[in-house]
PDB file of N, CA, C and O in Angstrom, chain B, residues numbered from 101:
ATOM      1  N   UNK B 101      -7.460   4.738 -11.956  1.00  0.00           N
ATOM      2  CA  UNK B 101      -6.185   4.110 -12.229  1.00  0.00           C
ATOM      3  C   UNK B 101      -6.098   2.819 -11.437  1.00  0.00           C
ATOM      4  O   UNK B 101      -6.475   2.770 -10.266  1.00  0.00           O
ATOM      5  N   UNK B 102      -5.609   1.798 -12.070  1.00  0.00           N
ATOM      6  CA  UNK B 102      -5.448   0.505 -11.411  1.00  0.00           C
ATOM      7  C   UNK B 102      -4.117   0.471 -10.656  1.00  0.00           C
ATOM      8  O   UNK B 102      -3.221   1.277 -10.903  1.00  0.00           O
ATOM      9  N   UNK B 103      -4.017  -0.480  -9.736  1.00  0.00           N
ATOM     10  CA  UNK B 103      -2.825  -0.583  -8.899  1.00  0.00           C
ATOM     11  C   UNK B 103      -1.568  -0.830  -9.737  1.00  0.00           C
ATOM     12  O   UNK B 103      -0.540  -0.199  -9.494  1.00  0.00           O
ATOM     13  N   UNK B 104      -1.630  -1.719 -10.701  1.00  0.00           N
ATOM     14  CA  UNK B 104      -0.454  -2.024 -11.519  1.00  0.00           C
ATOM     15  C   UNK B 104       0.028  -0.775 -12.256  1.00  0.00           C
ATOM     16  O   UNK B 104       1.231  -0.527 -12.335  1.00  0.00           O
ATOM     17  N   UNK B 105      -0.891  -0.001 -12.786  1.00  0.00           N
ATOM     18  CA  UNK B 105      -0.530   1.246 -13.472  1.00  0.00           C
ATOM     19  C   UNK B 105       0.091   2.225 -12.485  1.00  0.00           C
ATOM     20  O   UNK B 105       1.076   2.891 -12.803  1.00  0.00           O
ATOM     21  N   UNK B 106      -0.482   2.312 -11.296  1.00  0.00           N
ATOM     22  CA  UNK B 106       0.049   3.211 -10.271  1.00  0.00           C
ATOM     23  C   UNK B 106       1.480   2.830  -9.895  1.00  0.00           C
ATOM     24  O   UNK B 106       2.338   3.696  -9.726  1.00  0.00           O
ATOM     25  N   UNK B 107       1.724   1.540  -9.766  1.00  0.00           N
ATOM     26  CA  UNK B 107       3.070   1.083  -9.427  1.00  0.00           C
ATOM     27  C   UNK B 107       4.066   1.412 -10.535  1.00  0.00           C
ATOM     28  O   UNK B 107       5.211   1.768 -10.256  1.00  0.00           O
ATOM     29  N   UNK B 108       3.642   1.295 -11.774  1.00  0.00           N
ATOM     30  CA  UNK B 108       4.520   1.642 -12.899  1.00  0.00           C
ATOM     31  C   UNK B 108       4.835   3.133 -12.906  1.00  0.00           C
ATOM     32  O   UNK B 108       5.972   3.526 -13.167  1.00  0.00           O
ATOM     33  N   UNK B 109       3.840   3.960 -12.622  1.00  0.00           N
ATOM     34  CA  UNK B 109       4.055   5.411 -12.571  1.00  0.00           C
ATOM     35  C   UNK B 109       5.036   5.749 -11.450  1.00  0.00           C
ATOM     36  O   UNK B 109       5.951   6.549 -11.644  1.00  0.00           O
ATOM     37  N   UNK B 110       4.847   5.145 -10.287  1.00  0.00           N
ATOM     38  CA  UNK B 110       5.746   5.394  -9.155  1.00  0.00           C
ATOM     39  C   UNK B 110       7.147   4.901  -9.475  1.00  0.00           C
ATOM     40  O   UNK B 110       8.125   5.557  -9.117  1.00  0.00           O
ATOM     41  N   UNK B 111       7.264   3.757 -10.143  1.00  0.00           N
ATOM     42  CA  UNK B 111       8.566   3.227 -10.519  1.00  0.00           C
ATOM     43  C   UNK B 111       9.288   4.180 -11.483  1.00  0.00           C
ATOM     44  O   UNK B 111      10.492   4.401 -11.350  1.00  0.00           O
ATOM     45  N   UNK B 112       8.564   4.733 -12.437  1.00  0.00           N
ATOM     46  CA  UNK B 112       9.162   5.694 -13.369  1.00  0.00           C
ATOM     47  C   UNK B 112       9.632   6.941 -12.619  1.00  0.00           C
ATOM     48  O   UNK B 112      10.677   7.507 -12.940  1.00  0.00           O
ATOM     49  N   UNK B 113       8.864   7.361 -11.630  1.00  0.00           N
ATOM     50  CA  UNK B 113       9.243   8.512 -10.811  1.00  0.00           C
ATOM     51  C   UNK B 113      10.510   8.192 -10.013  1.00  0.00           C
ATOM     52  O   UNK B 113      11.378   9.051  -9.853  1.00  0.00           O
ATOM     53  N   UNK B 114      10.615   6.959  -9.513  1.00  0.00           N
ATOM     54  CA  UNK B 114      11.815   6.523  -8.787  1.00  0.00           C
ATOM     55  C   UNK B 114      13.043   6.599  -9.690  1.00  0.00           C
ATOM     56  O   UNK B 114      14.091   7.105  -9.287  1.00  0.00           O
ATOM     57  N   UNK B 115      12.905   6.095 -10.906  1.00  0.00           N
ATOM     58  CA  UNK B 115      14.019   6.112 -11.846  1.00  0.00           C
ATOM     59  C   UNK B 115      14.404   7.543 -12.208  1.00  0.00           C
ATOM     60  O   UNK B 115      15.588   7.871 -12.288  1.00  0.00           O
ATOM     61  N   UNK B 116      13.407   8.388 -12.427  1.00  0.00           N
ATOM     62  CA  UNK B 116      13.653   9.780 -12.793  1.00  0.00           C
ATOM     63  C   UNK B 116      14.380  10.527 -11.674  1.00  0.00           C
ATOM     64  O   UNK B 116      15.323  11.276 -11.928  1.00  0.00           O
ATOM     65  N   UNK B 117      13.933  10.316 -10.436  1.00  0.00           N
ATOM     66  CA  UNK B 117      14.508  11.033  -9.300  1.00  0.00           C
ATOM     67  C   UNK B 117      15.764  10.357  -8.758  1.00  0.00           C
ATOM     68  O   UNK B 117      16.538  10.980  -8.032  1.00  0.00           O
ATOM     69  N   UNK B 118      15.970   9.088  -9.103  1.00  0.00           N
ATOM     70  CA  UNK B 118      17.127   8.365  -8.584  1.00  0.00           C
ATOM     71  C   UNK B 118      17.018   8.089  -7.095  1.00  0.00           C
ATOM     72  O   UNK B 118      18.009   8.140  -6.366  1.00  0.00           O
ATOM     73  N   UNK B 119      15.808   7.798  -6.653  1.00  0.00           N
ATOM     74  CA  UNK B 119      15.541   7.555  -5.226  1.00  0.00           C
ATOM     75  C   UNK B 119      14.914   6.178  -5.039  1.00  0.00           C
ATOM     76  O   UNK B 119      14.412   5.569  -5.984  1.00  0.00           O
ATOM     77  N   UNK B 120      14.955   5.706  -3.798  1.00  0.00           N
ATOM     78  CA  UNK B 120      14.272   4.460  -3.459  1.00  0.00           C
ATOM     79  C   UNK B 120      12.775   4.714  -3.376  1.00  0.00           C
ATOM     80  O   UNK B 120      12.333   5.863  -3.365  1.00  0.00           O
ATOM     81  N   UNK B 121      12.002   3.647  -3.317  1.00  0.00           N
ATOM     82  CA  UNK B 121      10.543   3.801  -3.271  1.00  0.00           C
ATOM     83  C   UNK B 121      10.095   4.555  -2.023  1.00  0.00           C
ATOM     84  O   UNK B 121       9.199   5.396  -2.096  1.00  0.00           O
ATOM     85  N   UNK B 122      10.711   4.261  -0.876  1.00  0.00           N
ATOM     86  CA  UNK B 122      10.319   4.948   0.357  1.00  0.00           C
ATOM     87  C   UNK B 122      10.586   6.443   0.270  1.00  0.00           C
ATOM     88  O   UNK B 122       9.775   7.258   0.709  1.00  0.00           O
ATOM     89  N   UNK B 123      11.746   6.796  -0.310  1.00  0.00           N
ATOM     90  CA  UNK B 123      12.092   8.215  -0.421  1.00  0.00           C
ATOM     91  C   UNK B 123      11.170   8.934  -1.403  1.00  0.00           C
ATOM     92  O   UNK B 123      10.767  10.071  -1.159  1.00  0.00           O
ATOM     93  N   UNK B 124      10.837   8.274  -2.512  1.00  0.00           N
ATOM     94  CA  UNK B 124       9.936   8.885  -3.494  1.00  0.00           C
ATOM     95  C   UNK B 124       8.554   9.076  -2.889  1.00  0.00           C
ATOM     96  O   UNK B 124       7.958  10.143  -3.036  1.00  0.00           O
ATOM     97  N   UNK B 125       8.037   8.057  -2.209  1.00  0.00           N
ATOM     98  CA  UNK B 125       6.709   8.168  -1.595  1.00  0.00           C
ATOM     99  C   UNK B 125       6.692   9.267  -0.531  1.00  0.00           C
ATOM    100  O   UNK B 125       5.720  10.014  -0.419  1.00  0.00           O
ATOM    101  N   UNK B 126       7.762   9.359   0.240  1.00  0.00           N
ATOM    102  CA  UNK B 126       7.871  10.413   1.246  1.00  0.00           C
ATOM    103  C   UNK B 126       7.935  11.783   0.569  1.00  0.00           C
ATOM    104  O   UNK B 126       7.297  12.732   1.025  1.00  0.00           O
ATOM    105  N   UNK B 127       8.700  11.887  -0.515  1.00  0.00           N
ATOM    106  CA  UNK B 127       8.813  13.139  -1.259  1.00  0.00           C
ATOM    107  C   UNK B 127       7.454  13.578  -1.806  1.00  0.00           C
ATOM    108  O   UNK B 127       7.084  14.747  -1.701  1.00  0.00           O
ATOM    109  N   UNK B 128       6.717  12.633  -2.388  1.00  0.00           N
ATOM    110  CA  UNK B 128       5.402  12.959  -2.951  1.00  0.00           C
ATOM    111  C   UNK B 128       4.457  13.442  -1.859  1.00  0.00           C
ATOM    112  O   UNK B 128       3.701  14.394  -2.048  1.00  0.00           O
ATOM    113  N   UNK B 129       4.514  12.767  -0.713  1.00  0.00           N
ATOM    114  CA  UNK B 129       3.632  13.150   0.392  1.00  0.00           C
ATOM    115  C   UNK B 129       3.963  14.556   0.904  1.00  0.00           C
ATOM    116  O   UNK B 129       3.062  15.337   1.211  1.00  0.00           O
ATOM    117  N   UNK B 130       5.247  14.870   0.992  1.00  0.00           N
ATOM    118  CA  UNK B 130       5.651  16.167   1.534  1.00  0.00           C
ATOM    119  C   UNK B 130       5.588  17.291   0.502  1.00  0.00           C
ATOM    120  O   UNK B 130       5.424  18.456   0.863  1.00  0.00           O
ATOM    121  N   UNK B 131       5.719  16.943  -0.798  1.00  0.00           N
ATOM    122  CA  UNK B 131       5.784  17.950  -1.862  1.00  0.00           C
ATOM    123  C   UNK B 131       4.832  17.615  -3.002  1.00  0.00           C
ATOM    124  O   UNK B 131       5.288  17.367  -4.118  1.00  0.00           O
ATOM    125  N   UNK B 132       3.541  17.599  -2.760  1.00  0.00           N
ATOM    126  CA  UNK B 132       2.603  17.179  -3.810  1.00  0.00           C
ATOM    127  C   UNK B 132       2.580  18.113  -5.030  1.00  0.00           C
ATOM    128  O   UNK B 132       2.211  17.684  -6.124  1.00  0.00           O
ATOM    129  N   UNK B 133       2.963  19.358  -4.857  1.00  0.00           N
ATOM    130  CA  UNK B 133       2.955  20.288  -5.986  1.00  0.00           C
ATOM    131  C   UNK B 133       4.187  20.122  -6.880  1.00  0.00           C
ATOM    132  O   UNK B 133       4.249  20.715  -7.957  1.00  0.00           O
ATOM    133  N   UNK B 134       5.159  19.330  -6.449  1.00  0.00           N
ATOM    134  CA  UNK B 134       6.390  19.146  -7.212  1.00  0.00           C
ATOM    135  C   UNK B 134       6.307  17.978  -8.195  1.00  0.00           C
ATOM    136  O   UNK B 134       7.250  17.735  -8.947  1.00  0.00           O
ATOM    137  N   UNK B 135       5.195  17.262  -8.193  1.00  0.00           N
ATOM    138  CA  UNK B 135       5.038  16.114  -9.090  1.00  0.00           C
ATOM    139  C   UNK B 135       3.796  16.317  -9.956  1.00  0.00           C
ATOM    140  O   UNK B 135       2.956  17.174  -9.684  1.00  0.00           O
ATOM    141  N   UNK B 136       3.710  15.506 -10.999  1.00  0.00           N
ATOM    142  CA  UNK B 136       2.584  15.629 -11.933  1.00  0.00           C
ATOM    143  C   UNK B 136       1.284  15.120 -11.316  1.00  0.00           C
ATOM    144  O   UNK B 136       1.284  14.420 -10.303  1.00  0.00           O
ATOM    145  N   UNK B 137       0.191  15.489 -11.952  1.00  0.00           N
ATOM    146  CA  UNK B 137      -1.128  15.027 -11.508  1.00  0.00           C
ATOM    147  C   UNK B 137      -1.221  13.505 -11.594  1.00  0.00           C
ATOM    148  O   UNK B 137      -1.827  12.861 -10.737  1.00  0.00           O
ATOM    149  N   UNK B 138      -0.619  12.944 -12.629  1.00  0.00           N
ATOM    150  CA  UNK B 138      -0.621  11.491 -12.815  1.00  0.00           C
ATOM    151  C   UNK B 138       0.107  10.797 -11.656  1.00  0.00           C
ATOM    152  O   UNK B 138      -0.345   9.762 -11.165  1.00  0.00           O
ATOM    153  N   UNK B 139       1.215  11.363 -11.231  1.00  0.00           N
ATOM    154  CA  UNK B 139       1.969  10.805 -10.103  1.00  0.00           C
ATOM    155  C   UNK B 139       1.170  10.922  -8.821  1.00  0.00           C
ATOM    156  O   UNK B 139       1.179  10.004  -8.001  1.00  0.00           O
ATOM    157  N   UNK B 140       0.479  12.038  -8.634  1.00  0.00           N
ATOM    158  CA  UNK B 140      -0.372  12.206  -7.445  1.00  0.00           C
ATOM    159  C   UNK B 140      -1.498  11.181  -7.421  1.00  0.00           C
ATOM    160  O   UNK B 140      -1.823  10.627  -6.371  1.00  0.00           O
ATOM    161  N   UNK B 141      -2.089  10.934  -8.581  1.00  0.00           N
ATOM    162  CA  UNK B 141      -3.153   9.930  -8.658  1.00  0.00           C
ATOM    163  C   UNK B 141      -2.597   8.543  -8.343  1.00  0.00           C
ATOM    164  O   UNK B 141      -3.233   7.758  -7.640  1.00  0.00           O
ATOM    165  N   UNK B 142      -1.413   8.247  -8.862  1.00  0.00           N
ATOM    166  CA  UNK B 142      -0.782   6.953  -8.582  1.00  0.00           C
ATOM    167  C   UNK B 142      -0.487   6.812  -7.091  1.00  0.00           C
ATOM    168  O   UNK B 142      -0.682   5.742  -6.514  1.00  0.00           O
ATOM    169  N   UNK B 143      -0.019   7.886  -6.473  1.00  0.00           N
ATOM    170  CA  UNK B 143       0.254   7.886  -5.037  1.00  0.00           C
ATOM    171  C   UNK B 143      -1.020   7.620  -4.243  1.00  0.00           C
ATOM    172  O   UNK B 143      -1.000   6.860  -3.275  1.00  0.00           O
ATOM    173  N   UNK B 144      -2.116   8.236  -4.641  1.00  0.00           N
ATOM    174  CA  UNK B 144      -3.405   8.043  -3.966  1.00  0.00           C
ATOM    175  C   UNK B 144      -3.869   6.589  -4.087  1.00  0.00           C
ATOM    176  O   UNK B 144      -4.315   5.991  -3.107  1.00  0.00           O
ATOM    177  N   UNK B 145      -3.764   6.029  -5.284  1.00  0.00           N
ATOM    178  CA  UNK B 145      -4.161   4.630  -5.495  1.00  0.00           C
ATOM    179  C   UNK B 145      -3.303   3.716  -4.628  1.00  0.00           C
ATOM    180  O   UNK B 145      -3.819   2.800  -3.988  1.00  0.00           O
ATOM    181  N   UNK B 146      -2.004   3.961  -4.606  1.00  0.00           N
ATOM    182  CA  UNK B 146      -1.086   3.132  -3.816  1.00  0.00           C
ATOM    183  C   UNK B 146      -1.379   3.232  -2.320  1.00  0.00           C
ATOM    184  O   UNK B 146      -1.434   2.212  -1.633  1.00  0.00           O
ATOM    185  N   UNK B 147      -1.566   4.445  -1.810  1.00  0.00           N
ATOM    186  CA  UNK B 147      -1.828   4.600  -0.383  1.00  0.00           C
ATOM    187  C   UNK B 147      -3.188   4.022   0.011  1.00  0.00           C
ATOM    188  O   UNK B 147      -3.328   3.453   1.094  1.00  0.00           O
ATOM    189  N   UNK B 148      -4.184   4.161  -0.855  1.00  0.00           N
ATOM    190  CA  UNK B 148      -5.490   3.544  -0.585  1.00  0.00           C
ATOM    191  C   UNK B 148      -5.351   2.031  -0.500  1.00  0.00           C
ATOM    192  O   UNK B 148      -5.941   1.398   0.376  1.00  0.00           O
ATOM    193  N   UNK B 149      -4.577   1.454  -1.402  1.00  0.00           N
ATOM    194  CA  UNK B 149      -4.351   0.005  -1.395  1.00  0.00           C
ATOM    195  C   UNK B 149      -3.653  -0.412  -0.099  1.00  0.00           C
ATOM    196  O   UNK B 149      -4.024  -1.418   0.507  1.00  0.00           O
ATOM    197  N   UNK B 150      -2.653   0.348   0.325  1.00  0.00           N
ATOM    198  CA  UNK B 150      -1.932   0.031   1.558  1.00  0.00           C
ATOM    199  C   UNK B 150      -2.859   0.084   2.768  1.00  0.00           C
ATOM    200  O   UNK B 150      -2.739  -0.736   3.678  1.00  0.00           O
ATOM    201  N   UNK B 151      -3.779   1.039   2.783  1.00  0.00           N
ATOM    202  CA  UNK B 151      -4.740   1.136   3.889  1.00  0.00           C
ATOM    203  C   UNK B 151      -5.661  -0.081   3.920  1.00  0.00           C
ATOM    204  O   UNK B 151      -5.985  -0.591   4.993  1.00  0.00           O
ATOM    205  N   UNK B 152      -6.077  -0.539   2.757  1.00  0.00           N
ATOM    206  CA  UNK B 152      -6.932  -1.731   2.673  1.00  0.00           C
ATOM    207  C   UNK B 152      -6.181  -2.956   3.186  1.00  0.00           C
ATOM    208  O   UNK B 152      -6.738  -3.768   3.925  1.00  0.00           O
ATOM    209  N   UNK B 153      -4.927  -3.083   2.795  1.00  0.00           N
ATOM    210  CA  UNK B 153      -4.107  -4.218   3.242  1.00  0.00           C
ATOM    211  C   UNK B 153      -3.949  -4.187   4.760  1.00  0.00           C
ATOM    212  O   UNK B 153      -4.110  -5.214   5.419  1.00  0.00           O
ATOM    213  N   UNK B 154      -3.638  -3.025   5.315  1.00  0.00           N
ATOM    214  CA  UNK B 154      -3.473  -2.904   6.765  1.00  0.00           C
ATOM    215  C   UNK B 154      -4.769  -3.234   7.497  1.00  0.00           C
ATOM    216  O   UNK B 154      -4.744  -3.907   8.527  1.00  0.00           O
ATOM    217  N   UNK B 155      -5.891  -2.770   6.980  1.00  0.00           N
ATOM    218  CA  UNK B 155      -7.183  -3.046   7.612  1.00  0.00           C
ATOM    219  C   UNK B 155      -7.506  -4.533   7.568  1.00  0.00           C
ATOM    220  O   UNK B 155      -8.029  -5.085   8.536  1.00  0.00           O
ATOM    221  N   UNK B 156      -7.199  -5.178   6.454  1.00  0.00           N
ATOM    222  CA  UNK B 156      -7.487  -6.608   6.345  1.00  0.00           C
ATOM    223  C   UNK B 156      -6.564  -7.421   7.239  1.00  0.00           C
ATOM    224  O   UNK B 156      -6.960  -8.475   7.737  1.00  0.00           O
ATOM    225  N   UNK B 157      -5.342  -6.949   7.451  1.00  0.00           N
ATOM    226  CA  UNK B 157      -4.433  -7.652   8.361  1.00  0.00           C
ATOM    227  C   UNK B 157      -4.969  -7.611   9.788  1.00  0.00           C
ATOM    228  O   UNK B 157      -4.862  -8.591  10.525  1.00  0.00           O
ATOM    229  N   UNK B 158      -5.545  -6.476  10.174  1.00  0.00           N
ATOM    230  CA  UNK B 158      -6.099  -6.351  11.521  1.00  0.00           C
ATOM    231  C   UNK B 158      -7.305  -7.264  11.701  1.00  0.00           C
ATOM    232  O   UNK B 158      -7.482  -7.863  12.763  1.00  0.00           O
ATOM    233  N   UNK B 159      -8.136  -7.372  10.664  1.00  0.00           N
ATOM    234  CA  UNK B 159      -9.311  -8.230  10.744  1.00  0.00           C
ATOM    235  C   UNK B 159      -8.938  -9.707  10.761  1.00  0.00           C
ATOM    236  O   UNK B 159      -9.576 -10.509  11.443  1.00  0.00           O
ATOM    237  N   UNK B 160      -7.901 -10.060  10.005  1.00  0.00           N
ATOM    238  CA  UNK B 160      -7.497 -11.465   9.880  1.00  0.00           C
ATOM    239  C   UNK B 160      -6.388 -11.837  10.847  1.00  0.00           C
ATOM    240  O   UNK B 160      -5.720 -12.853  10.657  1.00  0.00           O
ATOM    241  N   UNK B 161      -6.183 -11.043  11.866  1.00  0.00           N
ATOM    242  CA  UNK B 161      -5.092 -11.278  12.805  1.00  0.00           C
ATOM    243  C   UNK B 161      -5.513 -12.275  13.893  1.00  0.00           C
ATOM    244  O   UNK B 161      -5.471 -11.978  15.087  1.00  0.00           O
ATOM    245  N   UNK B 162      -5.913 -13.448  13.444  1.00  0.00           N
ATOM    246  CA  UNK B 162      -6.268 -14.500  14.380  1.00  0.00           C
ATOM    247  C   UNK B 162      -5.906 -15.851  13.783  1.00  0.00           C
ATOM    248  O   UNK B 162      -5.607 -15.957  12.593  1.00  0.00           O
ATOM    249  N   UNK B 163      -5.935 -16.847  14.591  1.00  0.00           N
ATOM    250  CA  UNK B 163      -5.538 -18.193  14.193  1.00  0.00           C
ATOM    251  C   UNK B 163      -6.692 -19.142  14.485  1.00  0.00           C
ATOM    252  O   UNK B 163      -7.267 -19.126  15.573  1.00  0.00           O
ATOM    253  N   UNK B 164      -7.018 -19.961  13.508  1.00  0.00           N
ATOM    254  CA  UNK B 164      -8.069 -20.944  13.708  1.00  0.00           C
ATOM    255  C   UNK B 164      -7.436 -22.263  14.130  1.00  0.00           C
ATOM    256  O   UNK B 164      -6.516 -22.762  13.482  1.00  0.00           O
ATOM    257  N   UNK B 165      -7.945 -22.820  15.227  1.00  0.00           N
ATOM    258  CA  UNK B 165      -7.416 -24.066  15.767  1.00  0.00           C
ATOM    259  C   UNK B 165      -8.540 -25.080  15.802  1.00  0.00           C
ATOM    260  O   UNK B 165      -9.644 -24.783  16.260  1.00  0.00           O
ATOM    261  N   UNK B 166      -8.256 -26.275  15.316  1.00  0.00           N
ATOM    262  CA  UNK B 166      -9.271 -27.320  15.296  1.00  0.00           C
ATOM    263  C   UNK B 166      -9.252 -28.065  16.627  1.00  0.00           C
ATOM    264  O   UNK B 166      -8.182 -28.400  17.135  1.00  0.00           O
ATOM    265  N   UNK B 167     -10.417 -28.324  17.185  1.00  0.00           N
ATOM    266  CA  UNK B 167     -10.503 -29.066  18.437  1.00  0.00           C
ATOM    267  C   UNK B 167     -11.932 -29.496  18.706  1.00  0.00           C
ATOM    268  O   UNK B 167     -12.851 -28.683  18.606  1.00  0.00           O
ATOM    269  N   UNK B 168     -12.133 -30.750  19.044  1.00  0.00           N
ATOM    270  CA  UNK B 168     -13.460 -31.299  19.361  1.00  0.00           C
ATOM    271  C   UNK B 168     -14.475 -31.022  18.252  1.00  0.00           C
ATOM    272  O   UNK B 168     -15.613 -30.651  18.537  1.00  0.00           O
ATOM    273  N   UNK B 169     -14.085 -31.194  17.024  1.00  0.00           N
ATOM    274  CA  UNK B 169     -14.955 -31.002  15.868  1.00  0.00           C
ATOM    275  C   UNK B 169     -15.508 -29.590  15.735  1.00  0.00           C
ATOM    276  O   UNK B 169     -16.489 -29.377  15.022  1.00  0.00           O
ATOM    277  N   UNK B 170     -14.891 -28.619  16.413  1.00  0.00           N
ATOM    278  CA  UNK B 170     -15.286 -27.216  16.277  1.00  0.00           C
ATOM    279  C   UNK B 170     -14.039 -26.403  15.975  1.00  0.00           C
ATOM    280  O   UNK B 170     -12.919 -26.842  16.237  1.00  0.00           O
ATOM    281  N   UNK B 171     -14.237 -25.248  15.437  1.00  0.00           N
ATOM    282  CA  UNK B 171     -13.110 -24.351  15.212  1.00  0.00           C
ATOM    283  C   UNK B 171     -13.179 -23.232  16.248  1.00  0.00           C
ATOM    284  O   UNK B 171     -14.164 -22.496  16.314  1.00  0.00           O
ATOM    285  N   UNK B 172     -12.149 -23.111  17.039  1.00  0.00           N
ATOM    286  CA  UNK B 172     -12.045 -22.062  18.043  1.00  0.00           C
ATOM    287  C   UNK B 172     -11.120 -20.986  17.498  1.00  0.00           C
ATOM    288  O   UNK B 172     -10.082 -21.294  16.913  1.00  0.00           O
ATOM    289  N   UNK B 173     -11.488 -19.742  17.685  1.00  0.00           N
ATOM    290  CA  UNK B 173     -10.657 -18.643  17.226  1.00  0.00           C
ATOM    291  C   UNK B 173      -9.795 -18.151  18.377  1.00  0.00           C
ATOM    292  O   UNK B 173     -10.293 -17.878  19.469  1.00  0.00           O
ATOM    293  N   UNK B 174      -8.517 -18.042  18.123  1.00  0.00           N
ATOM    294  CA  UNK B 174      -7.590 -17.539  19.116  1.00  0.00           C
ATOM    295  C   UNK B 174      -7.036 -16.223  18.609  1.00  0.00           C
ATOM    296  O   UNK B 174      -6.456 -16.178  17.524  1.00  0.00           O
ATOM    297  N   UNK B 175      -7.200 -15.156  19.364  1.00  0.00           N
ATOM    298  CA  UNK B 175      -6.675 -13.846  18.989  1.00  0.00           C
ATOM    299  C   UNK B 175      -5.185 -13.835  19.249  1.00  0.00           C
ATOM    300  O   UNK B 175      -4.734 -14.226  20.326  1.00  0.00           O
ATOM    301  N   UNK B 176      -4.401 -13.379  18.244  1.00  0.00           N
ATOM    302  CA  UNK B 176      -2.943 -13.297  18.423  1.00  0.00           C
ATOM    303  C   UNK B 176      -2.540 -12.002  19.053  1.00  0.00           C
ATOM    304  O   UNK B 176      -1.352 -11.767  19.276  1.00  0.00           O
TER     305      UNK B 176
END
């Protein structure tokens, strides 16, 4: 399942349950047997994507500064 499809599935679940995205995601995590297999797959795709984003933020958490014709990396 692609990310866009996963987001649409989660959005439909939000509308069905009448909850915000955070509450729906928390509900799915705590009650995986209460939702469909398709919703569980969408949740997995979404959480995997979030983990990738968090990991890339940690790797790219620096600032490049130009000085003396070289680029120095400064850790934030």
